[in-house]
N, C-alpha and C positions, 0 to 999 in steps of 0.2 A: 541436274535438278533432282532433289530427293522426292520420294513418294509423298511425303508430307507437304512439301512446297507445291507439288503438282495438285494435290487435293485442295490446298488453300486457293490456288489460282483459279481452278475450275469452279469451286464453290462460290467465291465472291465475284466471279465474272457473271454468274447467274443472278446473284442477289448481293448487291454491293454492301460492304460492311459499313456499319455506322462508325462514328468517330471512335478510333481505337482507344480503349481505356489504358491508363498508364500506371506503372508500378511505382509505389512510393519507396520501394527498396532500391531499385536501380534507376528510376526515372525513365526507363524505356517502356514502350508499349507492351501490354500483356498479350501474349500470343493467343490466337483464337482456339488453339487446340494443343493439348499436351499428350504425349504418348509414353510408352515404356522406355523410350530413349531418355526421358527426363528423370527416371528413377536413379537413386544412388548407384555407383558402380558396384558396390557390395551391399545389397539391400539387407542381408541378414545382420551384418555388423552395424549398419547405420540405423536400421529401424528396429530390429529385434522383436522381442515379445514384451507385453506388459509385465512390470515387476522384475525385469532383467536388464542388465547393463546393455545399452546406454540409456535406458528408460525413456526413449523417444515416445513410446506408446503408453506411458503412465508409470507411476512409481509403485503401484500395487498390482499384483497379479489379478486380483478379482475386481479391482476398481469399483464401479457402481453396482455391479452384481453382488458385491459383498456389503457395501455401505454407500448410501447416497452422500453427496456433498453436504457440508454444514450450511444451513440457510441462516445467514447472519446479517440482519439489517442494521445499518448505521443509525444511531439515535443519540440525541443530546440537544437540549435547549433549556434556557432559563436556569432555574435553580436545581439543586440535586433532587428535591422532592418531585418536581415536575418530570424530570427525566426518569426517576424511579417508577413513576406511574406509566410512562411510555414503555419502559422495559417490561413491566408486568403485562401490559397490553400485548406486546409482541410475543412474549412467552405463552400467553393464553391463546394466541392465534396460530400457534404452530412453529414459531421460530425455535431453532435449536442451539443458538449461541448469541451472546450479547456483544455488540460493538459500540464503543463509546466515542462520541464526538465531543471535543472540548471547545470552549469559546476562545476567541483570539487572545484575550489577556492571559488565560491559562497556558496557551500554546507559546506565548512569548515570555512566560515567567513573571508576569505582573499580578499582584493581588487586585481584587475587584475595586479597592479604593485608591489605586494608583492613578495619578492624573491621566496617564495614557489609556486607562481602561474606560474612561468616561464615554458612555454611549455604546459600548461594545459588550458589556457584561451579559452573558447568556444569549447573545444574538445569533451566533452560528454554531453553538454547541453549549454544553453545560459548563457552568462556572464552578471550578473546584479550587478553593484556596487553602483548605485545611484538612487535617485528618477527619474532623467532624463532618465535613462535606462528603468525604469519601465513604464514611460510615452510612450517611443518609442515602447516598446514591445507590448503594447495594443492600439497603435495609430489606429484610425478608426474603432475600434471594440466596439460595443455597450455593455458596461460592465453591464448595467442594464437589458440586455436581454440575454446575453450569460453566461452560468455557467462556471466558471474557476476553475481549480484545479492546485495547486502548490505543487510539490514534493520536499519539503525542511523541515529540522527538527531542528537542533540546532539553526540556525538563523531565524527560522520561524517567530517569533514575529517582527523581523526587516523587513522581506519581506512583511509581512502583513501590517505593517505601511507604507511602500513605496506604496503598492497597494491602501490602503485606501486614502492616500493623493493624489495619481495620479488621482483617481476617483473624489475626492473632487475638484480638480482643473478643472475638466470638469463639475462641477455642479451636480455630482451624489453622494448622501449621502450614508454612510456606510449601512444604513438600506435597501438600494435597491440592494446591491451586493449579489450575490448568488454563491456558490461554496464551495471549500474545500482547506484547507492547511494542510499538513501532520502532522507536529509538534510532531510526536511520538518519543520522545527522548529515552525512555527505549529501544525501538527496536534498536536504534543506538548503545547503549552500548552492547546489546546482539549480534547484527549481522552485521550492516553496518559500524560501526566504524567511523562515522563522527560526531564529537562533538566539542564544543567550551569551555564548562564549566564543573566543577564537577557535580556529579549526583544531589545533593540536590538543588543547585541554578537553575540547568536546570529544575528540577521538579517545582520549584517556577514559572519560566517563563511560563511553560505550563499552570499552574493553573491560572496565571494572564490572559493569553489569553482566557481561557475558561470563566473566570469571566467577562472580558471586552466584549467579543462577546455576552454573554448572555444578556447584557444590551444595546448593540449598533448595533449588526449585526444579526437580527433574522433569516435571510435567509442563514447564513453562517455556515459551519461546521468547528469549530476551530481546530479540530484534526481528523485525519484519522488514526485509530489504525491499524497498518500495520503488517500483517503476511507475506506479500509478500517477504520482504527482509530476514526474518527469514528462509523462505523456500529456497530462493536463496542461502543462506549461507550453505545449506545442511541438513536442518532439515527434519524430517518425517512429514507427514500430521498431525499426532497426536501432535507432538511438535509445529507445526505451530498453530494449534487450541488452545492448552493449553497456550502457552506463549503469544499469541496475546490477548486472552480473559483475562488473568491475568493482562497484561499490561493495558487493558481497564478498568478493575475493579479497578485497583490501581489509575488511573486518577480520576475515580468517587469518590473513597475514599478520595483523597486529596481535591477535590473540596467541598465535603460535610464537611470535617474537616475545610475548610475555612469559612463555614457558609452558603454555597449555598444550596438551596432546590434542591434535585436531579431532580425534574421535571422542574426546571428552565433552565437546560443545557443538560440533557441527551437526549432529542429529537434531538439535533443538533450534537451528536456524530455519527461518521460513521466509517466504517471499510474498509480495503483493503486487499484482499486475493489473493493468487496465484492460478492459474489453472494449475495444473501439468498434467502429461501424464497418470496417472492411473485413467481412466475415472470414474468408479463407486466410487472409494474412494474419489475423489474430490467432487462429488455430495453429498455424505454422509457427508463430512466435513462441507459443507455449511449448511446442514439441522441440524446437531448437534449444530453448532455455534449459530444459531437462537434460538434453544430451551434452551441452557444453558444460553445465555445472558438474555433472557426474564425472566427465573426463578430467576437468581441472582439479576436482577434489582428489581423485585417484592418482593422477599422473603428476600433478604439480605439488600437492601437499601430502601425498602418500597415505591418504585415508585408507584404513583397512576394514573398518566397520561399514557394512553395506548401508546402514542407515545414514551415514555421513554423505552418501552419494545421492540421496533422494531429495530432489527439489520439491518440497510441498509448498503449495501457494494458494493464497486467497485471491479472488478476482472481484473487482467492482466494475460495473458497467460505466461507460465514459460520461462523466458529468459534462465535459466540454462538448459533447455531441448533442446535448439537450438544447432546445431552442425555446426562447420566450414567445416567438411567433407560433401560432397553432400548436399549443403545448400538448394537446392530446396525441399528436404524432409521436411524441416521446415515448408513449407506451409501446409502440411498434419498435422503435429504435432499441429500447431497453430489452425487449424480448429477444430480438435478433442478437444483440451483444451477449446476453446471458446464454443463449444457445451456443455461441462461439466458445464461451468459457467452459461450458459443460463438455462440448465435443473436443475441446483442448485438454480436458482432464483435470480441471481445478478441484481442489479439496474443500473449498469454502467459497461462498458466493454472496455478494450483495447486489441487489438490483435497485437502481435509482428510481425515485418517484418522479412521475411525469411533471410535477410542478416545481422541481428543484431549481429550474432556471429563473424562477420568480421569487422564491422564498424557501424557508425550511418547510419540509413536507407536512401536509395535513395527515390526520389519521387515516382518512379514506385513501389518500394517495399511497401511504405506506402499506396499507393492507393490500391494495392492488399490486404493488411491487412484490410483496411476499407471495401473493397468489400466482404471480407470473412464474416464480420458481416452482411452486407446487404443481402447476399445470405442466411445466416441462418435465418434472420428475414423475408425475402420476399418470399423465394422459398421452404424452407424445411418443413414448417408446424409445427415446434416445438413450435411456439408461439400461436398455435390455441387453445390449451387447457391448463388449469392451472395445474402445477406440475404433468406431466403425469407419473412419476416414483413412485409416492406415493403408498405404499402398496406392492412394489416389495419385495419379501422375502429377496433377497440379499442386496438391498439398505437399507432396514430397519435394517437388522442385522449389516451391516457396520456402520450405523448411531449410533446404540446402543454401538457398540464396541469403536468407536471414542469418544463418550461421556464418557464412563467409563474410557478410558485411560486419557482423559483430566482431569477428576476429581481426578485421582490418582496423576497427576502432581500438581494439585492445593494443595493437601494434603502435598506433599513434599515441595512446596514453602512456604506454611503457617508454616511448621515446622522450616524453616530457618528465619522466621520473616517477611515474605511478599516479594513482588517482588523486591522492591528497595534493600533490604538486600541480596536477592538471586543474583541479578545482581552484587552487590559489591563483593560477594563471588565467582562469576564466575560460578554459577550452570547452568543456561541455556546455557551459552557459551560452557561449557564442554559437555553438552548433545548433542548440535548441532554438535560440532567437532567430537564426537564419531559416530554420525549418518552419517556424511559426509564421514568419513573414511570407515565405513562399506559399504556405497554405492559404493565408488571408488573401493574397493576390489571386490565387486560383478561384477562390469564392467570389471575389469582387469582379473578376473578369468573366465569370460564368463557366469557366472550364470545369470547375468542380461544382456539381449541383447539390444544393441543400434544400430539400422540400420545405416550402413555406417561408423560406428566407430569400432565395434568388430564383426559385422555380415553383410553379403552381401556387402562387401567392394570393390568388383570388379568394376572397372570403376569409373568415377567421372563426375560431371557436368563440363561444360565449365567454364572458369574463370568468376566469378561473378563481375559485375561492382560495385564499392563501392564509397560511398560519401567521398570526400577528402576536408578537411577544409583548406581554403586559409590561409597560414601562416601570411598574412598581417592583418587578423582579429585581432590577438593579439596586434599588434602594434597600430592599430586604436583604440582598446578598451582601451589600456593604455593611449593614448592621450586623450580620452574622459573623463576618470576619472580625469586626471590632469587638464583638462580644467574646470571641475566643481569646483575643488579646487581653481583655480585662480579667478573665477568670483563671488563666493559666498560671503556672508557677514560674515567675520571672527568673529566679535563680537557676532553676533546672534548664530553662531555655538558654540563658547566657552560657552555661557550661557546655551545652550541646553545640551551640553555634561556634564557640571558641575552639572546641575540639575539632569541628569540621574544618574550620579555617587552617588550623595547625596541620591536619592531615593533608589538606590540599597543597600545602607547601612541600610535602614529601612525595616526590614523584613515584615512589614504589609502594605507596600506601593505597590500598583499595578503599574507596570512599563509600561503598554501599553500607557497611556497618555504621558509619557515622551519620549517613542519611537516615537510617532507621532510628537512630537515637534522637535525631532532630525531629522526626515525625512523632516519636513517643513523647517528646517535650512540647508537642503542639506548635512547633514553628510553622509559619505560613510558607507557602510556596515562594512568594516574593522574598521573604526574609532569607530563605535558604539560597536562592539565586544570588542575592546581594552578597551573602557571605562568601560564596564561591567567586563572584566577580571581583571581590576585594583582593583575591589572589590571582585569578586568571585574566582579569580585564574583560573588555567587551570587544565586539567585532563590528567593523564597518566594511562593506563590500566595495572593492575598487570597481568603478563603472567600466563597462566594456561596450564598445561600439563596433 
């Protein structure tokens, strides 16, 4: 019997242990105590220092002692005018970057007057159909000074074209724009299910964007490789880590196959992770992610520029952890999840509003979510020292476990022929569905406690005020898009869309210049999508059980 086993037996003989919590990584119980025996065999190589390979402790040497994370609240609802007001409100209250939520029709590539858009316009994000909408969305906002993030994937190249031309009309060149557009189409097929085209042409569009931005937008992140939605779909932390990193490595592989030098674009890739409620597991996930990414870029793709090895990431607290029951409890959940993101070394953070399980957030709820970040930054002292949890026996053991589980998934995906083929076969989709099913059974059986849902359910908060979207927004937006169609130059539009279709038929042609011309001709998002679908076709997912 080891000394640790003797200690555990004697300790719990005196005070019996409560039901042993279990690890979502291995499914095994979490041990009550971790010791120096749980540290990596070579701590210096595995953990290192901040700003040094393998970047387990952070991508920058000074981390928050040099600069706090960007406080970037997600915003978007109704029309471009309404969201512009919310953007200005957030900037006035101390936000340091803008993050744009689009409505469902925009995410799916439909104009607001499309039959499938009925009842959804402006409901869960802002409706952007045209270049004119994009100009209104950012009216009065200094685009060469504010970092802008846009959460959209299948039509991302179209939205980027609108954004670039909107800035161009204000005399701001694309080289001066900074920010991120999500563009992570593999994640859509895996988890979020918002697509416009089949997998292969969609991958071509992503690669076109990466290539074009490498030459024209040096301050822009053309893709934010997103684990957030994978986790929201029900994955475990290990699945979020593995599938997200494998998606990212696949985009690198495609760009390199296009002939790009890895160091020409890899420094502008960024990531987007979930901050879920298991505090230490989330911190370990971020640390493992940095280590794996740095090693893969250096050893597999031969990156020589240190910036290519740096996994910079945005974090958003877990929407799926929010409850409609006793919604004020969500304030506590969000604060804990945000703290995990900060202690895990995030570069950018969004904190969910407590009422988001009910509706789009009210201004009061958004302000409280932003204040949560500001309290963490200014009052708690967590930014006073760099990576304070490094060397923790438990955190380092979790980091190693997550890395090992991630690499096991890599092996399975490679056996299937890579991530694109794995997605077509439904492998990650099935893994996530199984994990979500297990989680729900744990909640319903009471094995996993959710306060206010299956534990401590007595009483409830008073009715929470929710944001209600004016039904007239939809009618006004429909009229806006129709007005654009009436006043634009029909001949210029036809030439631009014909040129786009012709370019789409040429597999070696980069489509971004043609998308920019379509934006300048005031084509709508839906018209551009339809032009591309005439060449690429559409996509229907094969059901997996």
